[in-house]
C-alpha positions, 0 to 999 in steps of 0.5 A: 178769324177767317170769314167762311164762304159757301158756294151758291150750289152748295147752299141750294143743295143744303136747302134742298136736303133740309126741305126734304127732311122737313117734308111731310106728305098728306097722302090720299086715304086709301080704303082697305077691303077684307079680301082674302085668297087661299093658296095651298092652305095659305091665306093671303090678304089683298086689301086693295083689290078694289083698285083692280076695277078700272071702271069704278068711280072710287078708282077714278077718284083715287087716281085723281087724288094721287095725281094731285098730291104728286103734282103738288110735290113736283111743283115745289122742286125749284129746278124742275122747270130748268130740267124740262127747258134743257130737255126741250132744247136737247130734243129739238133737232131733226130726226130720221129713221132708216129708209125703206123702198115700196112701189118705186118710192123711198119712204122714211120717218122724220121728226122736225124736232118737237113734233109729238109723232114722227111723220112718214115721208116719201120721195121718188128718186132724187125728187123732193120728199112729200108727206105721206102720212102725218100722225100728228093730225090723228088727234089734237093732243098727239096721243094717237099714233101710227103703230105699223104700216104694211104695203102691197108688193107693188106698193099701191096700197098700204094698211095702217095700224093706229093706237089711241092713248097708247092702247094695244087695241088698234084700228086698221085702215087702208090707203090708196098710195096714189091718191092718199085716200082711205079705200076700205072700212076701218077694222076695229079691236085688232090686237097683237097683230102684224099685217100681211098682204096677199096680192092686192085683194086683202091681208091677214091680221090677228086679234081676240074677241072683244072682252065682255068686261073692261077692255083695259084689263079683261083677259085675252087668251084665244087669238085668231088669225083672219083674212080680210078681203078688201071691200068686205065687212070685218064681220065677214072676215075669214078665220084662218087659224086659231080660235076655240078649236085650236087655242093659242094666246099669240098667233101671227101670219105672214105671206112670203115676199114671193107670195107663195106661202103663208107662214103662221107662228103660234104660241101660248107664252112669250117663249116657244112657238110652233110654225105652220105652212100653207101653199098659197098657189094651190086652192084650199091647200091645207095648213101643215105643221113645220114644227110643233110644241113650245119648247123651242123658238123658230121664225122664218128669216127668208124664202126663195122659191121652194126653199125656206130659211128658218132661224131656230134654237132647236138643238142650238140654244144660241140659235142657228139658221137652217134651210129646208124644202117647203114640200117637206119642211119638218125638222128631219129634213133641215140642213144647217147653213149657219151653225150655232156659236158661243154668241147668240144669233139673230138673222135678217135678209136683203138682196138674197143675202143673210145677215147674221147678228151676233151678240158678244157681251151685249154688243153687236157684231154682224156677218154677211153670208150668201144663200148657201151659208158662205161667209162674204163680209164681216161688217166693219162697225164704227165702234162698240155698240148696237147695229140694227137693220140690214133688212130689205127685199130680195131684189135690192143691192143696198140696205141700211142700218143704224148704229148707236151706243151710250155716247154715239148718237144714232147714225144711219149708214147705207150698206153696199151688199156687193162690196161690203162698204158702209157710208154715212146716210144720215148723221144725228144733229143732236147737240152732244159732244161725245168727246167729253164722255166715256162708256166702259164695260165692267164685269162684277160678281153676283151672289152665287159667283156669276160674272155679270156685265155692266156698262157705265157711262159718265163724263171723262175725268169724273172724280170717284168719291162716292158722291156722284148721282147715279142711275142704275137701270135693268130689265132681266127677263123674257130673253130681252137683251139690253144693248147700248143705245143713245138717250137724249134724256140722259144728256141732261143728267150726264152733263150735270155729273151724273153716272148712268149704268145698265146691268145685263142681268140674267133673265135677258138674252145677252148670253142665249137660252142658258142666261135667260133660263137662269132668271126664270121661274124659281131662278127669278131671285138671281135677277134681283141678286144680280141687280143688288150686286151691281148696286153694291159694286158701284158703291164699293168702287166709289162711283157713288154711295147709297145716298146718291144711288137711284134705280129704274126699270119698266114693265118686267124691269118695274118688277125688278125695281119693286122687288129690290126696293122691298128686299133691300130698302137700305141700299137705294136713295131713289126708286122708279118702278115703271109700268111694273108687274108688281102683284105676282099672284094675280098678274095672269088674271089680266089681259094677256098676262097668262102668256108670261108664265114661262118666265114667272110661273103662276101661283096656281102651278103648285105649292112650291111655285106659289111660295116662291112667288109670294116670297118676292112679289112686291105688293105682298112684301111691303112691310109696315114700319119700314123706311123705304127709299124715295119712290115714284111709281109710274104708270099709264091709265091706258096700259092694257098690257101691264094693267095699272092696278099693279102700280095702284096697289103697290103705291097704296101699300108703300104709302100705308107702310112708310115709316120715314119722311121719304116720299112715296108718290105715284105718277099716273099719266092720262091717255098713255099706255105701256109706252108705245106711241107716247107723244114727245111733250109727254115724254119730256115732261115725264123725264123732267119729273124723274130727274127732278125727283131724283136730284131733289131727294138726294139733296142735290140741285140742277145746274142749268146748261145753256145752248 
């Protein structure tokens, strides 16, 4: 009889699967309260309401207990450390951002490889670069980050925003760029704000009154635009716009490059805004409206003397660029310079030129126009992917852009505005050979017949036998487009035979306002249907099967994953809802959540809207006795945008309802927020845990790759 042999890889895979089948987890006991709310005569139980109190001792104790269970589970995965080691190797290369010029210096951000935060450098001419600001010195653990910097026109002063633990609440300090010393008192409790200097005497910024309750979760609804005079106390700052007399949730103010005008944007939701204008050359000039109402979006792209260049979707769902005299700036006087096309448009400017960024099937095309709207150059990009940048001052004759795709590491190009020629400025040093990989776009059919694009990335020549571990990622909301971008984390997955897929769902901005609105309010189910159809397509075409398919998404994408795993628990093996909006009846009760109502609607709107939200709200659609996929809910304890209570309640409900042995864990990162400013070591640890959890629950292993 012939002796049977089995490879080490198959043996480890078999052992992993067997261990998973035998696995039982003792979850922390989560108490249930008796809270019941009534919406239009419908009673809705909310047994985990107590987890919304982020300052309560029992909530903190629950977080500690859940993390203990999660860490114990992850610690037992035999190849978790190997993945983390590989990710650390991959991350350890020199990284740069595109440079920008201020006051005779060229500034750029650089990370030597594994530094927790990028360092801001500057250099004069061809001289040696020097460190201007090192955020790694802000905190011992790297959790305090630089989240914005704005220079005066002459470059002599810089206002800097700091975030602690990933919070949206910021501190602002001012530096003298010559001495590199702080020259003003630190401003505190600044939120959702830009910084814009008026001369060297002070700057505009925005914030809310500090909440009376929890700074993490209390509602923030009345935004205010202030002017801070350098050397004065923050309590003396002048209210310029907003406040109780003109209530808006989101307000931003920016001074034009020539310092002639203050342009103010005011909004009550994440879609639709007003524009206002103040002539700064006239003392006490009134703030006048350019366009009011919230049915459309408008932003100043560029200004030149009395001429304002405004990007708008008024009567142009895919956006257009108009020009208007600042003396009579209302829509009746607008002149179209760059008209609407079939592709969504965004605009940037540099050197008195306009750069039109078009999105064609979720990939970038860029065209250069002069100030009269005459086409000058079609920028030749190095491939099919995403180009970002093409911005700068009116006096500059060169600009920079970054190009990337799923298999093209970010590369910085210098662009000559006069000739339209590009040249490589900084090439990525990441240890990745794109020749062995491919990224292709497919179109699949959703439930109602809509064609939806998806980009699939994998090794070349991968066998399509339905057994490839596959990660499907999506977002589908807030007019945000998912365009091709390179991920170091994905390399560790792809080189082990993984397939990475990104679906461009309705609700995003890939095809303009029509695509966005097809995934909002009572059309939201379209988004989930699109994602489910993507999964079914991957299975049908034998890229993978339900035993090897994982889904992932963050924020609104966390809602996407939560809704899909509760609607189709049979379709996925592993699920990662991250920092998700998961309680659709109460999302508007926290921080600035009420501003998301354009996309979601609210349970208080009317009976039909409540019923629609209630039908898909992940927290309210967990059904006892169901076998849910292996799930790791992910959040941060400092997330003050989508408060962690969403994730807490969802994880508690899933754990209580889970019928089978598939694990339901929650990974709660401490001193982390919604994602911005997360230190490198924290990112690597998080990504290693995701890949390890995914492969382990598919009964697979990880093959270590050497340098």
